One Martini backbone bead per residue (centre of mass of N, CA, C, O) as a GRO file, in nm:
protein
   78
    1MET     BB    1  10.959   8.197   9.857
    2GLU     BB    2  10.628   8.305   9.900
    3ILE     BB    3  10.383   8.443   9.675
    4ASN     BB    4  10.096   8.595   9.684
    5ALA     BB    5   9.818   8.675   9.566
    6LYS     BB    6   9.648   8.942   9.440
    7GLU     BB    7   9.368   9.167   9.536
    8PHE     BB    8   9.099   9.320   9.340
    9SER     BB    9   8.815   9.541   9.406
   10ASN     BB   10   8.473   9.592   9.348
   11ASN     BB   11   8.139   9.564   9.311
   12ASP     BB   12   8.165   9.348   9.058
   13ILE     BB   13   8.485   9.275   9.080
   14THR     BB   14   8.762   9.031   9.088
   15VAL     BB   15   9.117   9.058   9.089
   16THR     BB   16   9.390   8.846   9.023
   17TYR     BB   17   9.747   8.835   9.112
   18ASP     BB   18  10.041   8.645   8.999
   19PRO     BB   19  10.377   8.717   9.022
   20CYS     BB   20  10.495   8.428   8.946
   21GLN     BB   21  10.340   8.421   8.651
   22CYS     BB   22  10.446   8.667   8.543
   23THR     BB   23  10.598   8.816   8.226
   24LEU     BB   24  10.590   9.130   8.179
   25SER     BB   25  10.438   9.229   7.897
   26GLU     BB   26  10.216   9.475   7.937
   27VAL     BB   27   9.934   9.434   7.805
   28CYS     BB   28   9.744   9.565   8.016
   29ALA     BB   29   9.878   9.858   8.014
   30LYS     BB   30   9.847   9.909   7.702
   31GLU     BB   31   9.521   9.841   7.674
   32LEU     BB   32   9.439   9.927   8.005
   33SER     BB   33   9.551  10.205   8.158
   34ASP     BB   34   9.323  10.286   8.362
   35VAL     BB   35   9.369  10.007   8.532
   36PHE     BB   36   9.661   9.944   8.429
   37SER     BB   37   9.986   9.983   8.583
   38ASN     BB   38  10.361  10.044   8.582
   39THR     BB   39  10.370  10.329   8.789
   40VAL     BB   40  10.133  10.264   8.991
   41ILE     BB   41  10.024  10.262   9.336
   42PRO     BB   42   9.815  10.068   9.269
   43TRP     BB   43   9.820   9.887   8.957
   44ILE     BB   44   9.512   9.828   9.033
   45ASN     BB   45   9.209  10.013   8.912
   46LEU     BB   46   8.882   9.936   8.879
   47ASP     BB   47   8.742  10.229   8.902
   48ASN     BB   48   8.848  10.324   8.605
   49ALA     BB   49   8.633  10.172   8.477
   50THR     BB   50   8.347  10.181   8.268
   51LYS     BB   51   8.364   9.858   8.227
   52THR     BB   52   8.365   9.533   8.323
   53GLU     BB   53   8.414   9.404   8.041
   54SER     BB   54   8.699   9.531   7.995
   55ILE     BB   55   8.833   9.372   8.218
   56ILE     BB   56   8.771   9.088   8.123
   57ASN     BB   57   8.900   9.106   7.842
   58GLN     BB   58   9.189   9.168   7.948
   59VAL     BB   59   9.235   8.920   8.130
   60LYS     BB   60   9.200   8.718   7.888
   61ARG     BB   61   9.480   8.844   7.750
   62CYS     BB   62   9.667   8.712   7.936
   63PRO     BB   63   9.954   8.529   7.859
   64SER     BB   64  10.013   8.390   8.160
   65GLY     BB   65   9.760   8.392   8.377
   66ALA     BB   66   9.793   8.600   8.626
   67LEU     BB   67   9.511   8.684   8.550
   68LYS     BB   68   9.203   8.694   8.736
   69PHE     BB   69   8.835   8.632   8.770
   70HIS     BB   70   8.538   8.748   8.951
   71LEU     BB   71   8.220   8.776   9.032
   72ASN     BB   72   8.024   8.944   9.235
   73ASN     BB   73   7.801   8.933   9.474
   74LYS     BB   74   7.474   9.044   9.487
   75LYS     BB   75   7.253   9.191   9.678
   76LYS     BB   76   6.928   9.145   9.745
   77ALA     BB   77   6.645   9.294   9.773
   78SER     BB   78   6.368   9.274  10.009
   0.00000   0.00000   0.00000
């Protein structure tokens, strides 16, 4: 059985989560509990972050690489 990566977005950033790669270390929930939770569904709420940089820094600390991110393109005003 294949489990697809999950995707979570806000205006600035999209975070993907691959449950097959996750080692359940809970580093994300321990260090940035406003965004990552192990008790609330959906367990990633990007709108709870005060800065996009804090999400990026936390995703980079994921020991298994199950979390990844990319910045969303913003439309330019005409």
